[in-house]
C-alpha positions in Angstrom: 102.2 55.6 152.5 105.3 53.4 152.6 108.3 54.2 150.5 107.9 50.9 148.6 104.4 51.9 147.5 105.4 55.3 146.1 106.9 54.1 142.8 103.8 52.1 142.0 101.5 55.0 142.8 103.7 57.3 140.5 103.6 54.8 137.7 99.9 54.1 138.0 98.9 57.8 138.1 101.3 58.6 135.2 99.7 55.9 133.1 96.1 57.0 133.9 97.0 60.6 133.2 98.7 59.7 129.9 95.7 57.6 128.8 93.4 60.5 129.4 95.8 62.8 127.5 96.0 60.3 124.7 92.2 60.2 124.4 92.0 64.0 124.3 94.9 64.3 121.8 94.5 64.4 118.0 93.7 66.5 115.0 90.5 67.7 116.9 91.6 68.1 120.5 89.2 67.4 123.2 89.1 68.9 126.7 89.0 66.9 129.9 85.4 68.0 130.3 84.6 66.5 126.9 86.2 63.2 128.1 84.2 63.2 131.3 81.1 63.9 129.4 81.8 61.1 126.9 82.4 58.7 129.7 79.1 59.7 131.3 77.4 58.3 128.2 75.8 61.0 126.1 75.1 59.8 122.6 76.9 62.5 120.6 79.2 62.4 117.7 82.1 63.7 119.8 81.5 61.1 122.5 81.5 58.4 119.9 84.8 59.7 118.6 86.4 59.6 122.0 85.0 56.3 123.3 84.6 54.2 120.1 87.8 55.3 118.3 90.3 57.0 120.5 89.9 55.1 123.7 90.4 51.6 122.2 93.5 52.8 120.3 95.0 54.4 123.4 94.4 51.3 125.4 95.9 49.1 122.7 99.0 51.4 122.6 99.3 50.9 126.4 99.1 47.1 126.1 101.7 47.0 123.3 104.0 49.3 125.4 103.6 47.1 128.4 104.6 44.0 126.4 107.6 45.8 125.0 108.7 47.0 128.4 108.3 43.5 129.9 110.2 41.9 127.0 113.0 44.4 127.3 113.4 43.6 131.1 113.5 39.9 130.4 116.2 40.3 127.6 118.3 42.6 129.7 118.2 40.1 132.6 119.1 37.2 130.4 122.0 38.9 128.7 123.0 40.7 131.9 123.4 43.8 129.8 121.4 47.1 130.3 121.9 47.9 126.6 120.0 44.8 125.4 116.7 45.3 123.7 113.9 42.9 122.6 114.8 42.9 118.9 118.3 41.5 119.4 117.6 38.0 118.3 116.0 38.7 114.9 112.4 39.2 116.0 112.2 42.5 114.2 113.4 41.0 110.9 111.1 38.0 111.3 108.1 40.1 112.1 108.8 42.4 109.1 109.1 39.4 106.8 105.8 37.9 108.1 104.1 41.3 107.6 105.5 41.7 104.1 104.0 38.3 103.2 100.7 39.2 104.6 100.6 42.6 102.8 102.0 41.5 99.5 100.7 38.0 99.0 96.9 37.5 98.5 96.0 34.6 100.8 92.2 34.9 100.6 91.8 35.6 104.3 91.1 38.8 106.3 94.3 40.8 106.0 94.2 42.2 109.5 94.1 38.6 110.9 96.7 37.3 108.5 99.0 40.3 109.3 98.8 39.8 113.1 99.3 36.0 112.8 102.2 36.1 110.4 103.9 39.0 112.2 103.7 37.0 115.5 105.0 33.8 113.9 107.8 35.7 112.2 108.9 37.4 115.3 108.8 34.3 117.5 110.0 31.9 114.8 113.1 34.1 114.1 114.1 33.7 117.8 113.6 30.0 117.7 115.8 29.8 114.6 118.5 31.9 116.3 118.5 29.6 119.3 118.7 26.5 117.1 121.7 27.9 115.2 123.5 28.8 118.3 122.9 25.3 119.8 124.1 23.6 116.6 127.2 25.7 116.6 127.8 24.5 120.1 127.6 27.8 121.9 125.3 28.5 124.8 126.4 31.9 126.0 124.9 35.3 125.3 127.6 36.3 122.8 126.8 33.2 120.6 123.1 34.0 120.6 123.7 37.6 119.7 126.0 36.7 116.8 123.4 34.2 115.5 120.8 36.9 115.8 122.8 39.3 113.7 123.2 36.7 111.0 119.5 35.7 111.0 118.4 39.3 111.0 120.5 40.0 107.9 119.1 37.0 106.0 115.5 37.9 107.0 116.1 41.5 105.9 117.3 40.4 102.5 114.3 38.1 102.1 112.0 40.9 103.0 113.6 43.3 100.5 113.4 40.6 97.8 109.7 40.1 98.4 109.1 43.8 98.3 110.9 44.1 94.9 109.4 40.9 93.4 105.8 41.1 94.5 105.0 44.8 94.4 103.1 46.1 91.4 100.6 48.9 90.6 98.0 47.3 92.9 100.3 46.9 95.9 101.7 50.0 97.4 105.0 49.5 99.1 104.2 52.4 101.4 101.7 50.1 103.2 104.6 47.8 104.0 106.9 50.6 105.0 104.2 52.1 107.2 103.8 48.9 109.1 107.5 48.5 109.5 107.8 52.0 110.9 105.3 51.1 113.6 101.8 52.3 114.5 98.8 51.2 116.5 95.4 50.9 114.7 92.1 51.2 116.4 91.0 47.7 117.4 87.4 46.5 117.9 86.5 46.0 121.6 86.7 42.2 121.3 90.2 42.4 119.8 91.2 44.9 122.5 89.9 42.5 125.2 92.0 39.7 123.7 95.1 42.0 123.6 94.5 43.1 127.2 94.1 39.5 128.4 97.3 38.5 126.6 99.1 41.4 128.3 98.0 40.5 131.8 98.7 36.8 131.1 102.2 37.7 129.9 103.0 39.6 133.1 101.7 36.8 135.3 103.4 34.1 133.3 106.8 35.7 133.3 106.9 36.5 137.0 108.2 33.0 137.9 111.3 33.9 135.8 112.2 36.7 138.4 114.3 34.5 140.7 116.2 32.9 137.9 116.9 36.3 136.3 118.2 37.6 139.7 120.5 34.5 140.0 121.7 34.9 136.4 122.7 38.5 137.3 125.3 37.0 139.7 126.9 35.1 136.8 126.4 31.7 135.3 128.8 30.0 137.8 127.0 31.5 140.8 123.6 30.7 139.3 124.6 27.1 138.8 125.9 27.0 142.3 122.4 27.9 143.6 121.1 24.9 141.7 119.9 26.6 138.5 120.1 24.8 135.2 121.5 27.9 133.3 121.1 26.5 129.8 117.6 25.4 130.3 116.6 28.6 132.0 118.1 30.8 129.3 116.2 28.8 126.7 112.9 29.3 128.6 113.5 32.9 129.4 114.5 33.9 125.8 111.5 32.0 124.3 109.1 33.6 126.8 110.5 37.1 126.1 110.3 36.5 122.4 106.7 35.5 122.7 105.8 38.6 124.7 107.5 40.9 122.1 105.9 39.0 119.2 102.4 39.8 120.6 103.3 43.5 120.7 104.8 43.4 117.3 101.8 41.7 115.8 99.6 44.6 116.9 101.9 47.6 116.7 104.6 46.9 114.1 108.2 47.7 114.9 108.3 50.3 117.7 111.9 51.0 118.6 113.7 51.8 121.9 110.7 51.2 124.2 112.1 47.8 125.3 115.4 49.4 125.9 114.3 52.5 127.8 111.4 51.2 129.9 113.4 48.7 132.0 115.9 51.5 132.8 113.3 53.9 134.1 111.6 51.1 136.0 114.9 50.1 137.6 115.5 53.7 138.8 112.1 53.5 140.5 111.9 50.0 142.0 115.4 48.7 141.9 117.0 45.8 140.1 115.1 42.8 141.6 113.0 41.3 138.9 110.0 40.5 141.0 109.2 44.2 141.1 111.1 45.2 137.9 109.1 43.1 135.5 105.7 44.6 136.2 107.2 48.0 136.7 108.8 47.8 133.3 105.4 46.9 131.8 103.8 49.9 133.4 106.6 52.2 132.2 106.4 50.8 128.7 102.7 51.3 128.6 103.1 55.0 129.7 105.8 55.6 127.1 103.9 54.2 124.1 100.7 55.9 125.2 102.5 59.2 125.2 104.3 58.5 121.9 101.1 57.5 120.2 99.4 60.7 121.3 102.3 62.8 119.9 102.2 60.8 116.7 98.5 61.7 116.2 98.7 65.3 117.3 102.1 66.7 116.2 101.4 67.3 112.5 97.6 67.3 111.9 95.9 66.1 109.8 98.8 63.8 109.0 100.0 61.1 111.4 103.7 60.4 112.2 104.6 56.7 112.4 104.8 55.7 116.0 108.2 54.0 115.5 109.7 57.3 114.3 108.5 59.1 117.5 110.0 56.5 119.8 113.2 56.5 117.8 113.6 60.2 117.9 113.1 60.1 121.7 114.9 56.9 122.3 118.0 57.6 120.2 119.4 60.3 122.6 118.4 58.1 125.6 120.5 55.2 124.1 123.5 57.5 123.6 123.4 58.7 127.2 123.2 55.1 128.4 126.0 54.0 126.2 128.2 56.9 127.5 127.4 55.9 131.1 128.3 52.3 130.4 131.6 53.2 128.7 132.6 55.4 131.6 132.0 52.5 133.9 
């Protein structure tokens, strides 16, 4: 086996092992033998629990993690900052606002569909608004985008709080909204899972052409322009692509913190900084992280379930502190 292939084997085996662990984990733990028996097809209640409920959820968690890891790698490349994360440009606030509308306003449509659609539109639309504000202000650099993102996120957070106060009543439990904001993967039907998996694969394939541009941008805007890259146009395309990737994840999992920050770092340690390898490696790493976190969320305090975003925040907070200390020392 070549040295270049080892990281991919490690990531692939780790993801497969964590998926198996995730299927076995829960209030009622299953053994590996139970999982093998269920995959063999016996029509028992335990097999139905593992195959029809746990497996789709675990695979959905892996897809959402892959999207967050991919989005994080794109944003870190665009901003040339290893501390950048996918929610910088207001996508978290936009998604939370869209979800609040879906959960608090009766729209006469299936709530699961409305929630996914409005969360996606909110997350992606917030990034579009941030970019429009930055362009109107005449700034095209990363600092301008980040400042516009902070302002838009504050406004969206205020709007969400107003909706929660104005529209909640005895029939609408604010805990539902807060539960979504804290993140969590619900068990999807097999057709919905197939759509999410297709979107995940398509996102990885569609963003690979950004790899060369992200590598050039890492040399600085002047050097990138010297190699013939239209920096402003590329930043627009890359940010919108990264926002769309993150918006898909948010639509299915709510706000899961720190995965988009940590996954690209782990992937960079394994495959290096070149984005042709880094983008898919970050996707695999994010998938493994969220799969493990979702298993812990289901199994740590049975029969209750810890919000997924709390698990990733508890693990990711110390990771962020370590990264920040390393960057400050540099």
